[in-house]
Every structure is written in C-alpha cells, then in structure tokens.
One Martini backbone bead per residue (centre of mass of N, CA, C, O) as a GRO file, in nm:
protein
   91
    1UNK     BB    1   8.861  16.479   5.694
    2UNK     BB    2   9.056  16.300   5.894
    3UNK     BB    3   9.197  16.324   6.214
    4UNK     BB    4   9.478  16.244   6.375
    5UNK     BB    5   9.505  16.110   6.694
    6UNK     BB    6   9.643  16.109   7.018
    7UNK     BB    7   9.707  15.887   7.270
    8UNK     BB    8   9.701  15.941   7.622
    9UNK     BB    9   9.872  15.852   7.930
   10UNK     BB   10   9.896  15.783   8.273
   11UNK     BB   11  10.194  15.720   8.465
   12UNK     BB   12  10.360  15.608   8.714
   13UNK     BB   13  10.700  15.712   8.847
   14UNK     BB   14  10.728  15.627   9.182
   15UNK     BB   15  10.688  15.939   9.339
   16UNK     BB   16  10.364  16.023   9.294
   17UNK     BB   17  10.383  16.078   9.006
   18UNK     BB   18  10.341  16.169   8.658
   19UNK     BB   19  10.334  16.037   8.325
   20UNK     BB   20  10.304  16.129   7.991
   21UNK     BB   21  10.202  15.909   7.729
   22UNK     BB   22  10.211  15.746   7.433
   23UNK     BB   23   9.949  15.544   7.272
   24UNK     BB   24  10.011  15.380   6.989
   25UNK     BB   25   9.813  15.115   7.038
   26UNK     BB   26   9.552  15.187   7.197
   27UNK     BB   27   9.590  14.980   7.493
   28UNK     BB   28   9.629  15.112   7.743
   29UNK     BB   29   9.565  15.144   8.054
   30UNK     BB   30   9.330  15.363   8.133
   31UNK     BB   31   9.298  15.682   8.116
   32UNK     BB   32   9.235  15.877   7.833
   33UNK     BB   33   9.365  16.101   7.581
   34UNK     BB   34   9.323  16.349   7.325
   35UNK     BB   35   9.552  16.469   7.061
   36UNK     BB   36   9.687  16.679   6.857
   37UNK     BB   37   9.990  16.635   6.649
   38UNK     BB   38  10.074  16.933   6.742
   39UNK     BB   39  10.279  17.152   6.888
   40UNK     BB   40  10.066  17.367   6.966
   41UNK     BB   41   9.861  17.176   7.102
   42UNK     BB   42  10.047  17.062   7.320
   43UNK     BB   43  10.134  17.329   7.451
   44UNK     BB   44   9.847  17.416   7.523
   45UNK     BB   45   9.781  17.173   7.704
   46UNK     BB   46  10.002  17.231   7.908
   47UNK     BB   47   9.929  17.526   7.983
   48UNK     BB   48   9.613  17.432   8.060
   49UNK     BB   49   9.613  17.147   8.199
   50UNK     BB   50   9.465  16.916   8.027
   51UNK     BB   51   9.589  16.649   8.122
   52UNK     BB   52   9.511  16.666   8.418
   53UNK     BB   53   9.204  16.679   8.367
   54UNK     BB   54   9.154  16.437   8.167
   55UNK     BB   55   9.322  16.222   8.364
   56UNK     BB   56   9.279  16.271   8.667
   57UNK     BB   57   9.524  16.435   8.798
   58UNK     BB   58   9.792  16.532   8.999
   59UNK     BB   59   9.976  16.782   8.936
   60UNK     BB   60  10.281  16.779   8.740
   61UNK     BB   61  10.333  16.631   8.467
   62UNK     BB   62  10.532  16.444   8.259
   63UNK     BB   63  10.561  16.555   7.900
   64UNK     BB   64  10.824  16.476   7.737
   65UNK     BB   65  10.730  16.231   7.564
   66UNK     BB   66  10.527  16.389   7.393
   67UNK     BB   67  10.714  16.604   7.280
   68UNK     BB   68  10.913  16.407   7.143
   69UNK     BB   69  10.707  16.273   6.958
   70UNK     BB   70  10.627  16.529   6.803
   71UNK     BB   71  10.908  16.603   6.701
   72UNK     BB   72  10.943  16.344   6.538
   73UNK     BB   73  10.690  16.381   6.352
   74UNK     BB   74  10.792  16.689   6.254
   75UNK     BB   75  11.037  16.600   6.130
   76UNK     BB   76  11.236  16.610   5.887
   77UNK     BB   77  11.338  16.426   5.645
   78UNK     BB   78  11.622  16.227   5.623
   79UNK     BB   79  11.855  16.131   5.435
   80UNK     BB   80  12.037  15.894   5.356
   81UNK     BB   81  12.369  15.853   5.330
   82UNK     BB   82  12.366  15.733   5.043
   83UNK     BB   83  12.201  15.962   4.915
   84UNK     BB   84  12.394  16.190   4.973
   85UNK     BB   85  12.635  16.075   4.819
   86UNK     BB   86  12.491  16.061   4.547
   87UNK     BB   87  12.420  16.370   4.529
   88UNK     BB   88  12.741  16.458   4.557
   89UNK     BB   89  12.822  16.330   4.315
   90UNK     BB   90  12.997  16.310   4.023
   91UNK     BB   91  12.961  16.232   3.676
   0.00000   0.00000   0.00000
C-alpha cells in the first residue's frame, strides 16, 4: 500500500526569513521536501528542525501553513447544514 506524502517548499516571506508551504500541485519551484501528512509526523519534523535541514534554509521558518493544512486534512467531516436539519427533523 502506497502512502501519500505531502511536498513542502520554502518561500521567502520578505523579511529575510522563510515560510514553509504545502505544494499541493507538486510543481512549485525550488528545493522541496516530503512529509507524511500526519499531525505527529509534522510536529516531529518541526521539533527536529527537519524542514530547515531538508530545504537547506537558515533560521526558524514559519510552518503555520503546513500545520493548518494538516489540521484541515485530519478534521472530521462535518455534515452539511441541510443534512443536519434533515437528521434532526421528526417524521
């Protein structure tokens, strides 16, 4: 079974630092790194400074976009408002 990995890249944020973002199209320019799309894996990569090493950047990059993307992927699906109303109606 193949595991889907997320490609991330570092982009300059204008003040000499970098932000790490998810490359959903797998086509952004620059050096990329791959990470398992699990919250524990991303937190471990941040803690170990793996993005800094893999992307060959200096400093502490802003990884909030990656964390938000993972949280979105792992969020339980919420039923649409119409479905909730239908489920709550009495026969």
